[in-house]
Structures are given as C-alpha cells and as structure tokens.
C-alpha positions in Angstrom: 76.0 102.0 79.1 77.2 98.5 79.2 73.4 97.7 79.5 72.6 99.6 76.5 75.4 98.3 74.7 74.2 94.3 75.5 70.7 95.4 74.3 72.4 97.0 71.3 69.8 100.0 71.3 71.8 102.4 69.2 69.7 105.7 69.9 70.7 105.0 73.8 74.0 104.7 72.8 74.2 107.8 70.9 72.5 109.6 73.5 74.8 108.6 76.4 78.1 108.9 74.3 77.1 113.0 73.6 76.4 113.1 77.2 79.5 111.6 78.3 81.3 114.0 75.6 79.5 117.0 77.3 80.6 115.9 80.9 83.8 115.4 80.0 84.1 118.9 78.1 82.8 120.7 81.2 85.0 118.9 83.8 88.2 119.0 81.7 87.8 122.6 80.8 86.6 123.6 84.3 88.1 121.1 87.0 91.0 119.3 85.5 92.6 122.2 82.9 93.2 123.9 86.5 94.5 120.8 88.1 96.9 120.4 84.8 97.7 124.2 85.1 98.9 124.3 88.8 101.5 121.1 87.7 103.2 123.6 84.9 105.7 124.8 87.5 106.5 121.2 88.6 106.9 120.2 85.2 109.1 123.1 84.4 111.4 122.8 87.0 112.8 119.6 85.2 113.5 121.5 81.6 114.8 124.8 80.5 112.1 126.5 78.2 109.3 124.1 79.1 106.0 125.5 77.6 102.7 123.0 77.8 100.5 124.9 75.3 96.5 124.7 75.0 96.9 121.0 73.2 99.0 119.2 76.0 97.2 121.1 78.8 93.8 119.8 77.5 95.6 116.4 76.3 96.7 115.7 79.7 93.2 116.9 81.2 91.6 114.4 79.2 94.1 111.6 80.4 93.5 112.7 84.0 89.5 112.6 83.4 89.3 109.6 81.7 91.7 107.9 84.6 89.6 109.5 87.3 86.4 108.4 85.9 87.5 104.7 84.9 89.0 104.4 88.5 85.8 105.6 90.2 83.6 103.3 88.1 85.9 100.5 89.0 85.9 100.8 92.5 82.1 102.5 93.3 80.2 102.6 90.5 80.0 98.7 89.2 78.4 98.2 92.5 77.1 101.0 93.5 75.3 102.0 90.9 72.9 99.1 90.4 72.2 99.4 93.7 71.1 103.2 93.6 68.9 102.5 91.0 67.3 100.1 92.6 66.2 102.2 95.4 65.2 105.1 93.6 63.1 102.6 91.0 61.7 101.0 94.2 62.9 97.8 93.7 64.5 97.6 97.3 68.0 96.3 97.5 67.4 92.8 97.7 68.5 90.7 94.7 66.2 90.0 91.8 66.0 86.5 92.1 64.4 86.6 95.7 61.3 87.6 94.4 59.2 84.1 95.1 59.2 84.4 98.9 58.7 88.0 99.7 58.4 88.6 103.7 56.3 90.8 105.4 57.4 93.8 107.4 56.7 92.7 110.6 58.7 89.4 110.1 61.7 91.5 108.6 61.2 93.7 111.8 61.2 91.0 114.2 64.0 89.0 113.2 65.7 92.2 113.1 65.2 93.0 116.5 65.9 89.8 117.6 69.5 90.1 115.6 69.9 93.1 117.5 69.2 91.7 120.8 71.5 88.6 120.1 74.3 91.1 119.0 73.6 93.3 122.1 74.1 90.3 124.5 77.0 89.3 122.9 78.6 92.6 123.0 77.8 92.8 126.5 79.2 89.3 127.5 82.2 90.0 125.6 82.7 93.2 126.9 82.4 92.3 130.5 85.1 89.7 129.6 87.5 92.2 128.3 86.6 94.2 131.8 87.3 91.2 133.7 90.6 90.6 132.2 91.2 94.0 133.7 89.9 93.9 137.0 90.0 91.0 138.2 93.6 89.9 139.1 93.9 93.3 140.9 91.4 92.3 142.7 92.2 88.8 143.6 95.5 90.5 145.1 93.0 92.8 147.4 91.1 90.0 148.0 93.4 87.9 149.2 94.6 90.6 151.5 90.9 90.4 152.9 90.9 87.1 153.4 94.2 87.3 155.2 92.9 89.7 157.6 89.3 88.4 158.1 90.9 84.6 159.0 93.3 86.5 161.7 90.4 88.2 163.4 87.1 85.7 162.6 88.4 82.4 161.6 87.1 82.9 158.0 87.7 83.3 154.5 85.5 86.4 153.6 85.6 85.2 149.6 86.2 82.1 147.8 89.3 82.6 145.5 90.3 82.2 142.3 87.9 84.8 141.3 86.6 83.8 137.9 83.9 86.2 137.0 82.5 89.4 138.2 79.7 87.4 139.7 82.0 85.2 142.2 82.5 88.1 143.9 79.7 89.0 146.7 77.6 92.4 146.8 79.0 93.7 150.2 75.7 93.6 151.8 75.6 89.6 151.4 79.5 89.6 152.9 77.9 91.8 155.9 74.5 89.6 156.5 76.8 86.7 156.3 79.4 87.4 158.9 77.0 89.7 160.9 75.9 86.8 163.1 76.4 86.3 166.6 79.0 83.7 166.5 81.4 85.8 164.6 80.7 88.7 166.7 81.6 86.8 169.7 84.7 85.5 168.6 85.9 88.7 167.8 84.7 90.0 171.4 86.6 87.0 172.6 89.8 87.7 171.2 89.8 91.1 172.3 89.2 89.9 175.8 
C-alpha cells in the first residue's frame, strides 16, 4: 500500500482499499466479534445493567482489528513482507544495490563451508575450555595424590602439574611405557626387599 501511494497509482490504491475493507469485515465478523463477546461478562461485572449492543461490539472489534493489524505490520511486515516478496519474485534475499558483483554458487558454497568449518573449530575449542574448567580442578587433586604415591614407590613424579589443558594429561599407555623400563622396576623390587 505504501509503495502504491508513493507511485500515486489510483486504481491500485482503490483495489487495495477494497480488499482491506473486505478483510476487515470478514475478520471482524468471524474473529474479533467473538473476542469482544467473550469480554462482555468481564465488562459487565463493573456496571449494573450493562449491555454492549451490536454497534459497540462491532466498533470495539474494528478497533481490535486495527490494533492487531497495525502492531503486526510494525513488528513483522515492514521488514518481512519485502523479503517474502523478493523470494516470491525470484530476486533472492540480497539487497538491490548488490547487482554488480554477483558471485557464483560455488564461491558462495565454498565460503559458506569455510565459515562453517571455522565456526565449528571455534565452538570445539570453547567447548573444550569449558569442559576443562570443570574437569581439571578435580583431576589436579587426583594427579597430586598419584604423584605423591609414585614419588614414594618409584622416586619420580607421574604427572607434571599444574594441568592447563587436557593435552597436558598424558595418555595411560604413554605413562605405562615411560615407567615400565627396567630401572624403575628395579627400584621397586629393591624397595620391596
């Protein structure tokens, strides 16, 4: 309607106005009138002998229709309708000013996949940081206890503390291989004897 008024197209203005009046009548009679009728008991409880009547029922229904239509246009249609119209007309979602440098579909998809890959790596790193902030403090305590026990029996620390990342914690097979040499087993047997 705004575009037609800007163009001063009288026939289109009349056509849209007639359609809006028909929509108003149908919605008021079938939707908003029932809404106002359901409010009558609530309105009647504050005054004696309250009777709304047909005129005021339809008038309140028209005001409710206008309010809902205006609010939905302000919140959604002012930005949503042009986007939907561009999709329906096959113009795409981009702005009209960007017609010069049109990109190929392969460029768009490669760039899109690169962004998705970069974002997923960022999410993974931040997720590991959050997990580490919950898991590393208890693991520090356990590792300190194990370090104390291995220092008593073997004479070496099992872990290098403090842990800053999960990668600081060695895999179990690496730890076993590191301490399974004959020097360590010899020290353990010497202490037992």
